[in-house]
All heavy atoms as a GROMACS GRO file, in nm:
protein
  575
    1MET      N    1  -0.845  -2.137   1.714
    1MET     CA    2  -0.768  -2.133   1.592
    1MET      C    3  -0.847  -2.064   1.480
    1MET      O    4  -0.790  -1.989   1.402
    1MET     CB    5  -0.727  -2.274   1.550
    1MET     CG    6  -0.637  -2.276   1.432
    1MET     SD    7  -0.541  -2.426   1.436
    1MET     CE    8  -0.443  -2.400   1.294
    2ALA      N    9  -0.975  -2.088   1.474
    2ALA     CA   10  -1.058  -2.025   1.372
    2ALA      C   11  -1.060  -1.874   1.392
    2ALA      O   12  -1.066  -1.798   1.296
    2ALA     CB   13  -1.200  -2.081   1.377
    3GLU      N   14  -1.054  -1.833   1.518
    3GLU     CA   15  -1.053  -1.690   1.549
    3GLU      C   16  -0.925  -1.623   1.498
    3GLU      O   17  -0.928  -1.512   1.448
    3GLU     CB   18  -1.064  -1.672   1.700
    3GLU     CG   19  -1.107  -1.532   1.740
    3GLU     CD   20  -1.133  -1.523   1.888
    3GLU    OE1   21  -1.219  -1.598   1.938
    3GLU    OE2   22  -1.065  -1.441   1.953
    4GLU      N   23  -0.812  -1.694   1.507
    4GLU     CA   24  -0.685  -1.641   1.458
    4GLU      C   25  -0.689  -1.622   1.307
    4GLU      O   26  -0.642  -1.523   1.255
    4GLU     CB   27  -0.570  -1.736   1.495
    4GLU     CG   28  -0.530  -1.727   1.640
    4GLU     CD   29  -0.416  -1.822   1.670
    4GLU    OE1   30  -0.330  -1.844   1.584
    4GLU    OE2   31  -0.413  -1.874   1.782
    5LYS      N   32  -0.748  -1.718   1.236
    5LYS     CA   33  -0.759  -1.707   1.090
    5LYS      C   34  -0.846  -1.589   1.052
    5LYS      O   35  -0.818  -1.519   0.956
    5LYS     CB   36  -0.815  -1.836   1.030
    5LYS     CG   37  -0.716  -1.947   1.019
    5LYS     CD   38  -0.772  -2.063   0.943
    5LYS     CE   39  -0.667  -2.172   0.929
    5LYS     NZ   40  -0.714  -2.283   0.846
    6LYS      N   41  -0.952  -1.567   1.127
    6LYS     CA   42  -1.042  -1.456   1.100
    6LYS      C   43  -0.968  -1.323   1.118
    6LYS      O   44  -0.983  -1.232   1.038
    6LYS     CB   45  -1.163  -1.462   1.194
    6LYS     CG   46  -1.280  -1.380   1.149
    6LYS     CD   47  -1.398  -1.398   1.241
    6LYS     CE   48  -1.516  -1.447   1.162
    6LYS     NZ   49  -1.638  -1.455   1.239
    7LYS      N   50  -0.886  -1.315   1.222
    7LYS     CA   51  -0.808  -1.194   1.246
    7LYS      C   52  -0.710  -1.169   1.132
    7LYS      O   53  -0.689  -1.056   1.090
    7LYS     CB   54  -0.732  -1.204   1.378
    7LYS     CG   55  -0.818  -1.180   1.499
    7LYS     CD   56  -0.736  -1.182   1.626
    7LYS     CE   57  -0.823  -1.162   1.746
    7LYS     NZ   58  -0.746  -1.166   1.869
    8LYS      N   59  -0.647  -1.273   1.082
    8LYS     CA   60  -0.550  -1.259   0.974
    8LYS      C   61  -0.617  -1.210   0.847
    8LYS      O   62  -0.562  -1.133   0.772
    8LYS     CB   63  -0.478  -1.391   0.948
    8LYS     CG   64  -0.377  -1.425   1.054
    8LYS     CD   65  -0.305  -1.554   1.023
    8LYS     CE   66  -0.209  -1.590   1.135
    8LYS     NZ   67  -0.141  -1.716   1.111
    9LYS      N   68  -0.740  -1.254   0.820
    9LYS     CA   69  -0.812  -1.211   0.701
    9LYS      C   70  -0.851  -1.064   0.710
    9LYS      O   71  -0.862  -0.998   0.608
    9LYS     CB   72  -0.938  -1.296   0.681
    9LYS     CG   73  -0.916  -1.424   0.609
    9LYS     CD   74  -1.047  -1.486   0.572
    9LYS     CE   75  -1.025  -1.603   0.479
    9LYS     NZ   76  -1.150  -1.661   0.433
   10LYS      N   77  -0.874  -1.015   0.829
   10LYS     CA   78  -0.922  -0.879   0.848
   10LYS      C   79  -0.811  -0.784   0.895
   10LYS      O   80  -0.837  -0.685   0.960
   10LYS     CB   81  -1.036  -0.878   0.953
   10LYS     CG   82  -1.154  -0.964   0.918
   10LYS     CD   83  -1.247  -0.890   0.827
   10LYS     CE   84  -1.371  -0.973   0.802
   10LYS     NZ   85  -1.468  -0.903   0.725
   11TRP      N   86  -0.687  -0.811   0.859
   11TRP     CA   87  -0.574  -0.732   0.909
   11TRP      C   88  -0.581  -0.587   0.863
   11TRP      O   89  -0.539  -0.497   0.934
   11TRP     CB   90  -0.442  -0.794   0.866
   11TRP     CG   91  -0.421  -0.795   0.718
   11TRP    CD1   92  -0.458  -0.891   0.631
   11TRP    CD2   93  -0.358  -0.694   0.639
   11TRP    NE1   94  -0.424  -0.858   0.503
   11TRP    CE2   95  -0.362  -0.737   0.505
   11TRP    CE3   96  -0.298  -0.572   0.669
   11TRP    CZ2   97  -0.309  -0.662   0.401
   11TRP    CZ3   98  -0.244  -0.498   0.564
   11TRP    CH2   99  -0.250  -0.543   0.433
   12ILE      N  100  -0.636  -0.561   0.748
   12ILE     CA  101  -0.635  -0.426   0.693
   12ILE      C  102  -0.726  -0.332   0.774
   12ILE      O  103  -0.697  -0.213   0.786
   12ILE     CB  104  -0.673  -0.427   0.543
   12ILE    CG1  105  -0.638  -0.295   0.478
   12ILE    CG2  106  -0.818  -0.460   0.522
   12ILE    CD1  107  -0.491  -0.271   0.468
   13GLN      N  108  -0.834  -0.385   0.831
   13GLN     CA  109  -0.924  -0.302   0.909
   13GLN      C  110  -0.857  -0.244   1.034
   13GLN      O  111  -0.893  -0.138   1.080
   13GLN     CB  112  -1.050  -0.380   0.951
   13GLN     CG  113  -1.150  -0.397   0.840
   13GLN     CD  114  -1.117  -0.509   0.745
   13GLN    OE1  115  -1.015  -0.577   0.759
   13GLN    NE2  116  -1.201  -0.530   0.646
   14GLY      N  117  -0.758  -0.315   1.086
   14GLY     CA  118  -0.689  -0.270   1.207
   14GLY      C  119  -0.576  -0.172   1.182
   14GLY      O  120  -0.518  -0.120   1.276
   15MET      N  121  -0.547  -0.144   1.057
   15MET     CA  122  -0.435  -0.056   1.024
   15MET      C  123  -0.472   0.091   1.048
   15MET      O  124  -0.582   0.132   1.018
   15MET     CB  125  -0.393  -0.073   0.878
   15MET     CG  126  -0.335  -0.206   0.852
   15MET     SD  127  -0.204  -0.209   0.732
   15MET     CE  128  -0.105  -0.071   0.768
   16GLU      N  129  -0.378   0.164   1.101
   16GLU     CA  130  -0.396   0.308   1.114
   16GLU      C  131  -0.328   0.373   0.995
   16GLU      O  132  -0.207   0.360   0.977
   16GLU     CB  133  -0.330   0.358   1.243
   16GLU     CG  134  -0.401   0.314   1.368
   16GLU     CD  135  -0.336   0.371   1.492
   16GLU    OE1  136  -0.277   0.481   1.485
   16GLU    OE2  137  -0.344   0.304   1.595
   17MET      N  138  -0.408   0.439   0.911
   17MET     CA  139  -0.348   0.502   0.794
   17MET      C  140  -0.424   0.628   0.758
   17MET      O  141  -0.542   0.639   0.784
   17MET     CB  142  -0.344   0.405   0.677
   17MET     CG  143  -0.476   0.353   0.632
   17MET     SD  144  -0.452   0.240   0.497
   17MET     CE  145  -0.585   0.127   0.530
   18LYS      N  146  -0.351   0.721   0.702
   18LYS     CA  147  -0.411   0.844   0.653
   18LYS      C  148  -0.443   0.823   0.506
   18LYS      O  149  -0.352   0.805   0.424
   18LYS     CB  150  -0.314   0.961   0.665
   18LYS     CG  151  -0.302   1.019   0.802
   18LYS     CD  152  -0.204   1.134   0.795
   18LYS     CE  153  -0.238   1.242   0.893
   18LYS     NZ  154  -0.140   1.351   0.885
   19GLU      N  155  -0.570   0.825   0.473
   19GLU     CA  156  -0.608   0.805   0.334
   19GLU      C  157  -0.558   0.920   0.248
   19GLU      O  158  -0.574   1.037   0.285
   19GLU     CB  159  -0.759   0.792   0.322
   19GLU     CG  160  -0.811   0.660   0.375
   19GLU     CD  161  -0.957   0.639   0.348
   19GLU    OE1  162  -1.004   0.677   0.240
   19GLU    OE2  163  -1.023   0.585   0.436
   20GLY      N  164  -0.498   0.889   0.137
   20GLY     CA  165  -0.453   0.990   0.043
   20GLY      C  166  -0.314   1.046   0.070
   20GLY      O  167  -0.266   1.128  -0.007
   21ALA      N  168  -0.249   1.003   0.176
   21ALA     CA  169  -0.117   1.058   0.210
   21ALA      C  170  -0.012   1.021   0.105
   21ALA      O  171   0.068   1.106   0.064
   21ALA     CB  172  -0.074   1.008   0.348
   22PHE      N  173  -0.014   0.898   0.060
   22PHE     CA  174   0.084   0.853  -0.039
   22PHE      C  175   0.059   0.922  -0.173
   22PHE      O  176   0.151   0.967  -0.240
   22PHE     CB  177   0.079   0.700  -0.054
   22PHE     CG  178   0.192   0.643  -0.133
   22PHE    CD1  179   0.320   0.637  -0.080
   22PHE    CD2  180   0.173   0.594  -0.261
   22PHE    CE1  181   0.426   0.585  -0.153
   22PHE    CE2  182   0.278   0.541  -0.334
   22PHE     CZ  183   0.404   0.536  -0.280
   23THR      N  184  -0.067   0.933  -0.210
   23THR     CA  185  -0.104   1.001  -0.334
   23THR      C  186  -0.063   1.147  -0.329
   23THR      O  187  -0.014   1.202  -0.429
   23THR     CB  188  -0.255   0.988  -0.359
   23THR    OG1  189  -0.289   0.849  -0.360
   23THR    CG2  190  -0.296   1.051  -0.491
   24ALA      N  191  -0.081   1.210  -0.214
   24ALA     CA  192  -0.042   1.350  -0.198
   24ALA      C  193   0.109   1.367  -0.215
   24ALA      O  194   0.154   1.464  -0.278
   24ALA     CB  195  -0.086   1.403  -0.062
   25LYS      N  196   0.186   1.273  -0.163
   25LYS     CA  197   0.332   1.278  -0.180
   25LYS      C  198   0.368   1.271  -0.328
   25LYS      O  199   0.455   1.342  -0.376
   25LYS     CB  200   0.400   1.161  -0.107
   25LYS     CG  201   0.412   1.177   0.040
   25LYS     CD  202   0.484   1.058   0.101
   25LYS     CE  203   0.482   1.066   0.252
   25LYS     NZ  204   0.555   0.956   0.314
   26ALA      N  205   0.299   1.183  -0.399
   26ALA     CA  206   0.325   1.166  -0.542
   26ALA      C  207   0.290   1.294  -0.618
   26ALA      O  208   0.366   1.338  -0.705
   26ALA     CB  209   0.246   1.048  -0.596
   27LYS      N  210   0.176   1.353  -0.585
   27LYS     CA  211   0.134   1.476  -0.654
   27LYS      C  212   0.232   1.589  -0.631
   27LYS      O  213   0.259   1.667  -0.722
   27LYS     CB  214  -0.006   1.517  -0.609
   27LYS     CG  215  -0.116   1.434  -0.671
   27LYS     CD  216  -0.252   1.483  -0.632
   27LYS     CE  217  -0.360   1.397  -0.698
   27LYS     NZ  218  -0.494   1.441  -0.660
   28ARG      N  219   0.286   1.598  -0.509
   28ARG     CA  220   0.385   1.703  -0.479
   28ARG      C  221   0.510   1.686  -0.564
   28ARG      O  222   0.576   1.783  -0.600
   28ARG     CB  223   0.422   1.702  -0.331
   28ARG     CG  224   0.318   1.767  -0.242
   28ARG     CD  225   0.371   1.794  -0.102
   28ARG     NE  226   0.414   1.674  -0.032
   28ARG     CZ  227   0.337   1.602   0.049
   28ARG    NH1  228   0.211   1.634   0.068
   28ARG    NH2  229   0.386   1.496   0.110
   29LYS      N  230   0.542   1.561  -0.597
   29LYS     CA  231   0.659   1.534  -0.681
   29LYS      C  232   0.625   1.543  -0.830
   29LYS      O  233   0.713   1.534  -0.914
   29LYS     CB  234   0.714   1.394  -0.651
   29LYS     CG  235   0.777   1.382  -0.513
   29LYS     CD  236   0.826   1.240  -0.491
   29LYS     CE  237   0.892   1.226  -0.357
   29LYS     NZ  238   1.032   1.260  -0.358
   30GLY      N  239   0.496   1.555  -0.862
   30GLY     CA  240   0.453   1.567  -1.001
   30GLY      C  241   0.445   1.435  -1.075
   30GLY      O  242   0.459   1.430  -1.197
   31ILE      N  243   0.425   1.325  -1.001
   31ILE     CA  244   0.414   1.193  -1.062
   31ILE      C  245   0.290   1.122  -1.006
   31ILE      O  246   0.228   1.170  -0.911
   31ILE     CB  247   0.540   1.107  -1.037
   31ILE    CG1  248   0.569   1.093  -0.888
   31ILE    CG2  249   0.660   1.163  -1.110
   31ILE    CD1  250   0.688   1.004  -0.854
   32THR      N  251   0.256   1.009  -1.065
   32THR     CA  252   0.142   0.932  -1.015
   32THR      C  253   0.185   0.848  -0.895
   32THR      O  254   0.304   0.826  -0.873
   32THR     CB  255   0.086   0.838  -1.124
   32THR    OG1  256   0.185   0.738  -1.152
   32THR    CG2  257   0.048   0.914  -1.249
   33SER      N  258   0.087   0.798  -0.821
   33SER     CA  259   0.119   0.714  -0.706
   33SER      C  260   0.184   0.583  -0.750
   33SER      O  261   0.269   0.529  -0.680
   33SER     CB  262  -0.005   0.688  -0.621
   33SER     OG  263  -0.107   0.630  -0.696
   34ALA      N  264   0.146   0.533  -0.868
   34ALA     CA  265   0.208   0.410  -0.919
   34ALA      C  266   0.356   0.433  -0.951
   34ALA      O  267   0.440   0.347  -0.923
   34ALA     CB  268   0.135   0.362  -1.044
   35GLN      N  269   0.387   0.549  -1.006
   35GLN     CA  270   0.527   0.582  -1.036
   35GLN      C  271   0.607   0.598  -0.908
   35GLN      O  272   0.721   0.550  -0.899
   35GLN     CB  273   0.535   0.709  -1.120
   35GLN     CG  274   0.485   0.693  -1.261
   35GLN     CD  275   0.470   0.825  -1.333
   35GLN    OE1  276   0.434   0.927  -1.273
   35GLN    NE2  277   0.499   0.826  -1.462
   36LEU      N  278   0.549   0.665  -0.809
   36LEU     CA  279   0.618   0.682  -0.680
   36LEU      C  280   0.641   0.546  -0.615
   36LEU      O  281   0.749   0.520  -0.562
   36LEU     CB  282   0.539   0.774  -0.586
   36LEU     CG  283   0.602   0.798  -0.450
   36LEU    CD1  284   0.742   0.857  -0.461
   36LEU    CD2  285   0.513   0.887  -0.364
   37GLN      N  286   0.541   0.460  -0.620
   37GLN     CA  287   0.556   0.325  -0.564
   37GLN      C  288   0.673   0.254  -0.628
   37GLN      O  289   0.757   0.195  -0.560
   37GLN     CB  290   0.428   0.244  -0.585
   37GLN     CG  291   0.442   0.099  -0.545
   37GLN     CD  292   0.329   0.014  -0.599
   37GLN    OE1  293   0.217   0.058  -0.613
   37GLN    NE2  294   0.360  -0.110  -0.631
   38GLU      N  295   0.681   0.259  -0.758
   38GLU     CA  296   0.789   0.192  -0.830
   38GLU      C  297   0.925   0.250  -0.792
   38GLU      O  298   1.022   0.177  -0.769
   38GLU     CB  299   0.766   0.204  -0.981
   38GLU     CG  300   0.849   0.110  -1.063
   38GLU     CD  301   0.827  -0.036  -1.031
   38GLU    OE1  302   0.712  -0.077  -1.009
   38GLU    OE2  303   0.927  -0.112  -1.028
   39ASN      N  304   0.933   0.384  -0.783
   39ASN     CA  305   1.058   0.449  -0.744
   39ASN      C  306   1.101   0.409  -0.603
   39ASN      O  307   1.218   0.380  -0.579
   39ASN     CB  308   1.042   0.601  -0.750
   39ASN     CG  309   1.023   0.653  -0.890
   39ASN    OD1  310   1.048   0.584  -0.987
   39ASN    ND2  311   0.977   0.777  -0.900
   40VAL      N  312   1.005   0.408  -0.511
   40VAL     CA  313   1.036   0.377  -0.371
   40VAL      C  314   1.079   0.231  -0.357
   40VAL      O  315   1.179   0.202  -0.290
   40VAL     CB  316   0.914   0.407  -0.280
   40VAL    CG1  317   0.936   0.354  -0.140
   40VAL    CG2  318   0.886   0.556  -0.277
   41LEU      N  319   1.006   0.140  -0.419
   41LEU     CA  320   1.038  -0.002  -0.404
   41LEU      C  321   1.167  -0.042  -0.475
   41LEU      O  322   1.234  -0.137  -0.434
   41LEU     CB  323   0.921  -0.088  -0.451
   41LEU     CG  324   0.794  -0.075  -0.367
   41LEU    CD1  325   0.683  -0.162  -0.424
   41LEU    CD2  326   0.818  -0.107  -0.221
   42SER      N  327   1.204   0.032  -0.578
   42SER     CA  328   1.330   0.001  -0.646
   42SER      C  329   1.450   0.063  -0.576
   42SER      O  330   1.563   0.020  -0.596
   42SER     CB  331   1.325   0.047  -0.792
   42SER     OG  332   1.312   0.186  -0.799
   43ASN      N  333   1.427   0.165  -0.493
   43ASN     CA  334   1.534   0.234  -0.421
   43ASN      C  335   1.492   0.267  -0.278
   43ASN      O  336   1.484   0.384  -0.241
   43ASN     CB  337   1.567   0.365  -0.493
   43ASN     CG  338   1.704   0.364  -0.552
   43ASN    OD1  339   1.791   0.290  -0.507
   43ASN    ND2  340   1.724   0.447  -0.652
   44PRO      N  341   1.463   0.168  -0.193
   44PRO     CA  342   1.410   0.197  -0.060
   44PRO      C  343   1.505   0.276   0.032
   44PRO      O  344   1.459   0.347   0.121
   44PRO     CB  345   1.380   0.059  -0.001
   44PRO     CG  346   1.456  -0.037  -0.083
   44PRO     CD  347   1.477   0.026  -0.216
   45GLY      N  348   1.634   0.269   0.008
   45GLY     CA  349   1.729   0.342   0.092
   45GLY      C  350   1.723   0.493   0.073
   45GLY      O  351   1.770   0.569   0.157
   46LYS      N  352   1.664   0.534  -0.036
   46LYS     CA  353   1.655   0.676  -0.069
   46LYS      C  354   1.538   0.746   0.001
   46LYS      O  355   1.531   0.868   0.005
   46LYS     CB  356   1.632   0.688  -0.221
   46LYS     CG  357   1.721   0.783  -0.292
   46LYS     CD  358   1.693   0.776  -0.440
   46LYS     CE  359   1.709   0.913  -0.500
   46LYS     NZ  360   1.683   0.914  -0.643
   47TYR      N  361   1.445   0.666   0.055
   47TYR     CA  362   1.322   0.719   0.114
   47TYR      C  363   1.313   0.682   0.261
   47TYR      O  364   1.374   0.585   0.305
   47TYR     CB  365   1.201   0.664   0.038
   47TYR     CG  366   1.198   0.705  -0.107
   47TYR    CD1  367   1.260   0.627  -0.204
   47TYR    CD2  368   1.137   0.822  -0.147
   47TYR    CE1  369   1.258   0.664  -0.338
   47TYR    CE2  370   1.135   0.860  -0.280
   47TYR     CZ  371   1.196   0.781  -0.375
   47TYR     OH  372   1.195   0.820  -0.506
   48ASP      N  373   1.232   0.758   0.335
   48ASP     CA  374   1.215   0.728   0.478
   48ASP      C  375   1.130   0.602   0.494
   48ASP      O  376   1.061   0.558   0.402
   48ASP     CB  377   1.152   0.847   0.551
   48ASP     CG  378   1.014   0.880   0.501
   48ASP    OD1  379   1.002   0.928   0.386
   48ASP    OD2  380   0.918   0.860   0.577
   49GLU      N  381   1.136   0.545   0.613
   49GLU     CA  382   1.071   0.417   0.642
   49GLU      C  383   0.920   0.425   0.620
   49GLU      O  384   0.859   0.331   0.568
   49GLU     CB  385   1.101   0.377   0.787
   49GLU     CG  386   1.051   0.240   0.824
   49GLU     CD  387   1.083   0.202   0.966
   49GLU    OE1  388   1.176   0.261   1.025
   49GLU    OE2  389   1.013   0.115   1.020
   50LYS      N  390   0.860   0.536   0.657
   50LYS     CA  391   0.715   0.551   0.643
   50LYS      C  392   0.673   0.545   0.496
   50LYS      O  393   0.574   0.479   0.462
   50LYS     CB  394   0.671   0.685   0.704
   50LYS     CG  395   0.522   0.703   0.712
   50LYS     CD  396   0.489   0.830   0.787
   50LYS     CE  397   0.340   0.844   0.807
   50LYS     NZ  398   0.307   0.963   0.886
   51THR      N  399   0.748   0.609   0.410
   51THR     CA  400   0.716   0.609   0.267
   51THR      C  401   0.732   0.470   0.208
   51THR      O  402   0.651   0.427   0.126
   51THR     CB  403   0.805   0.710   0.192
   51THR    OG1  404   0.787   0.839   0.251
   51THR    CG2  405   0.770   0.718   0.046
   52VAL      N  406   0.833   0.398   0.252
   52VAL     CA  407   0.855   0.261   0.204
   52VAL      C  408   0.737   0.173   0.247
   52VAL      O  409   0.686   0.094   0.166
   52VAL     CB  410   0.989   0.204   0.256
   52VAL    CG1  411   1.004   0.057   0.218
   52VAL    CG2  412   1.105   0.285   0.203
   53LYS      N  413   0.692   0.188   0.370
   53LYS     CA  414   0.578   0.110   0.418
   53LYS      C  415   0.452   0.145   0.339
   53LYS      O  416   0.372   0.057   0.305
   53LYS     CB  417   0.553   0.135   0.567
   53LYS     CG  418   0.651   0.066   0.657
   53LYS     CD  419   0.619   0.091   0.802
   53LYS     CE  420   0.716   0.020   0.894
   53LYS     NZ  421   0.684   0.043   1.036
   54GLN      N  422   0.434   0.272   0.309
   54GLN     CA  423   0.318   0.315   0.231
   54GLN      C  424   0.323   0.254   0.091
   54GLN      O  425   0.220   0.212   0.038
   54GLN     CB  426   0.312   0.467   0.221
   54GLN     CG  427   0.273   0.536   0.350
   54GLN     CD  428   0.289   0.686   0.343
   54GLN    OE1  429   0.375   0.737   0.272
   54GLN    NE2  430   0.204   0.757   0.416
   55ALA      N  431   0.440   0.249   0.032
   55ALA     CA  432   0.454   0.192  -0.102
   55ALA      C  433   0.423   0.043  -0.100
   55ALA      O  434   0.354  -0.008  -0.190
   55ALA     CB  435   0.596   0.216  -0.154
   56ARG      N  436   0.471  -0.027   0.002
   56ARG     CA  437   0.442  -0.170   0.013
   56ARG      C  438   0.293  -0.193   0.032
   56ARG      O  439   0.235  -0.285  -0.026
   56ARG     CB  440   0.519  -0.231   0.130
   56ARG     CG  441   0.663  -0.253   0.102
   56ARG     CD  442   0.726  -0.341   0.210
   56ARG     NE  443   0.867  -0.317   0.215
   56ARG     CZ  444   0.935  -0.280   0.324
   56ARG    NH1  445   0.873  -0.264   0.438
   56ARG    NH2  446   1.064  -0.260   0.319
   57LEU      N  447   0.231  -0.109   0.115
   57LEU     CA  448   0.087  -0.121   0.140
   57LEU      C  449   0.009  -0.097   0.011
   57LEU      O  450  -0.085  -0.169  -0.021
   57LEU     CB  451   0.042  -0.023   0.248
   57LEU     CG  452  -0.108  -0.023   0.279
   57LEU    CD1  453  -0.151  -0.159   0.332
   57LEU    CD2  454  -0.142   0.085   0.379
   58ARG      N  455   0.049   0.003  -0.066
   58ARG     CA  456  -0.019   0.032  -0.192
   58ARG      C  457  -0.008  -0.087  -0.287
   58ARG      O  458  -0.106  -0.127  -0.350
   58ARG     CB  459   0.039   0.156  -0.260
   58ARG     CG  460  -0.038   0.190  -0.386
   58ARG     CD  461   0.027   0.301  -0.467
   58ARG     NE  462  -0.054   0.333  -0.582
   58ARG     CZ  463  -0.059   0.260  -0.694
   58ARG    NH1  464   0.015   0.153  -0.706
   58ARG    NH2  465  -0.137   0.296  -0.794
   59LYS      N  466   0.110  -0.147  -0.293
   59LYS     CA  467   0.131  -0.263  -0.379
   59LYS      C  468   0.039  -0.378  -0.336
   59LYS      O  469  -0.024  -0.443  -0.420
   59LYS     CB  470   0.278  -0.307  -0.372
   59LYS     CG  471   0.310  -0.422  -0.463
   59LYS     CD  472   0.456  -0.458  -0.456
   59LYS     CE  473   0.488  -0.575  -0.548
   59LYS     NZ  474   0.628  -0.613  -0.542
   60THR      N  475   0.029  -0.400  -0.206
   60THR     CA  476  -0.056  -0.505  -0.153
   60THR      C  477  -0.203  -0.479  -0.186
   60THR      O  478  -0.274  -0.568  -0.233
   60THR     CB  479  -0.039  -0.517   0.000
   60THR    OG1  480   0.098  -0.548   0.028
   60THR    CG2  481  -0.130  -0.624   0.059
   61LEU      N  482  -0.248  -0.356  -0.163
   61LEU     CA  483  -0.388  -0.324  -0.185
   61LEU      C  484  -0.426  -0.330  -0.332
   61LEU      O  485  -0.535  -0.376  -0.367
   61LEU     CB  486  -0.420  -0.186  -0.127
   61LEU     CG  487  -0.409  -0.175   0.025
   61LEU    CD1  488  -0.435  -0.032   0.069
   61LEU    CD2  489  -0.503  -0.270   0.094
   62VAL      N  490  -0.338  -0.286  -0.419
   62VAL     CA  491  -0.364  -0.294  -0.563
   62VAL      C  492  -0.375  -0.440  -0.605
   62VAL      O  493  -0.463  -0.478  -0.682
   62VAL     CB  494  -0.255  -0.220  -0.644
   62VAL    CG1  495  -0.265  -0.252  -0.792
   62VAL    CG2  496  -0.267  -0.070  -0.622
   63GLY      N  497  -0.287  -0.523  -0.551
   63GLY     CA  498  -0.291  -0.667  -0.581
   63GLY      C  499  -0.420  -0.731  -0.532
   63GLY      O  500  -0.480  -0.814  -0.602
   64LEU      N  501  -0.465  -0.693  -0.413
   64LEU     CA  502  -0.589  -0.747  -0.359
   64LEU      C  503  -0.708  -0.705  -0.445
   64LEU      O  504  -0.799  -0.785  -0.470
   64LEU     CB  505  -0.611  -0.701  -0.215
   64LEU     CG  506  -0.522  -0.763  -0.109
   64LEU    CD1  507  -0.544  -0.696   0.025
   64LEU    CD2  508  -0.548  -0.912  -0.098
   65LYS      N  509  -0.707  -0.581  -0.490
   65LYS     CA  510  -0.817  -0.533  -0.573
   65LYS      C  511  -0.820  -0.606  -0.706
   65LYS      O  512  -0.926  -0.645  -0.754
   65LYS     CB  513  -0.804  -0.382  -0.596
   65LYS     CG  514  -0.921  -0.324  -0.670
   65LYS     CD  515  -0.916  -0.175  -0.679
   65LYS     CE  516  -1.039  -0.125  -0.752
   65LYS     NZ  517  -1.047   0.019  -0.753
   66LYS      N  518  -0.703  -0.627  -0.767
   66LYS     CA  519  -0.697  -0.701  -0.893
   66LYS      C  520  -0.748  -0.843  -0.876
   66LYS      O  521  -0.820  -0.896  -0.959
   66LYS     CB  522  -0.554  -0.704  -0.948
   66LYS     CG  523  -0.511  -0.573  -1.010
   66LYS     CD  524  -0.372  -0.584  -1.066
   66LYS     CE  525  -0.327  -0.451  -1.126
   66LYS     NZ  526  -0.193  -0.458  -1.181
   67LYS      N  527  -0.710  -0.905  -0.764
   67LYS     CA  528  -0.751  -1.041  -0.735
   67LYS      C  529  -0.903  -1.048  -0.718
   67LYS      O  530  -0.969  -1.138  -0.769
   67LYS     CB  531  -0.681  -1.090  -0.608
   67LYS     CG  532  -0.696  -1.236  -0.579
   67LYS     CD  533  -0.612  -1.273  -0.459
   67LYS     CE  534  -0.628  -1.418  -0.422
   67LYS     NZ  535  -0.549  -1.453  -0.304
   68LYS      N  536  -0.958  -0.949  -0.648
   68LYS     CA  537  -1.103  -0.944  -0.625
   68LYS      C  538  -1.177  -0.923  -0.756
   68LYS      O  539  -1.278  -0.987  -0.783
   68LYS     CB  540  -1.136  -0.830  -0.528
   68LYS     CG  541  -1.283  -0.819  -0.496
   68LYS     CD  542  -1.310  -0.704  -0.402
   68LYS     CE  543  -1.458  -0.687  -0.381
   68LYS     NZ  544  -1.488  -0.569  -0.301
   69ASN      N  545  -1.127  -0.833  -0.840
   69ASN     CA  546  -1.192  -0.804  -0.969
   69ASN      C  547  -1.184  -0.925  -1.063
   69ASN      O  548  -1.272  -0.944  -1.146
   69ASN     CB  549  -1.130  -0.681  -1.034
   69ASN     CG  550  -1.169  -0.554  -0.962
   69ASN    OD1  551  -1.265  -0.550  -0.887
   69ASN    ND2  552  -1.094  -0.449  -0.985
   70ALA      N  553  -1.080  -1.004  -1.052
   70ALA     CA  554  -1.065  -1.122  -1.138
   70ALA      C  555  -1.168  -1.229  -1.103
   70ALA      O  556  -1.212  -1.304  -1.190
   70ALA     CB  557  -0.924  -1.179  -1.125
   71LYS      N  558  -1.208  -1.233  -0.975
   71LYS     CA  559  -1.307  -1.332  -0.932
   71LYS      C  560  -1.446  -1.298  -0.985
   71LYS      O  561  -1.526  -1.386  -1.007
   71LYS     CB  562  -1.313  -1.338  -0.779
   71LYS     CG  563  -1.199  -1.412  -0.716
   71LYS     CD  564  -1.218  -1.421  -0.567
   71LYS     CE  565  -1.106  -1.499  -0.502
   71LYS     NZ  566  -1.124  -1.507  -0.356
   72GLU      N  567  -1.473  -1.170  -1.003
   72GLU     CA  568  -1.608  -1.127  -1.046
   72GLU      C  569  -1.635  -1.149  -1.190
   72GLU      O  570  -1.570  -1.183  -1.273
   72GLU     CB  571  -1.628  -0.978  -1.014
   72GLU     CG  572  -1.632  -0.953  -0.866
   72GLU     CD  573  -1.640  -0.805  -0.832
   72GLU    OE1  574  -1.634  -0.720  -0.922
   72GLU    OE2  575  -1.652  -0.776  -0.715
   0.00000   0.00000   0.00000
């Protein structure tokens, strides 16, 4: 059971992702990645599934970073 908890804590290391892909999409549209995230999450039907997942991941990672910085 302890091993399962350890795996859950380290879920991000197992993810396959292209660094900078979401930011590149935002730059091509002429907006910031935060603006693109907001647009995608407010209108997920307008975007492909991959972009929606990237937006959700960005939201999660930004939240984790804020939480980590608050502890310090």
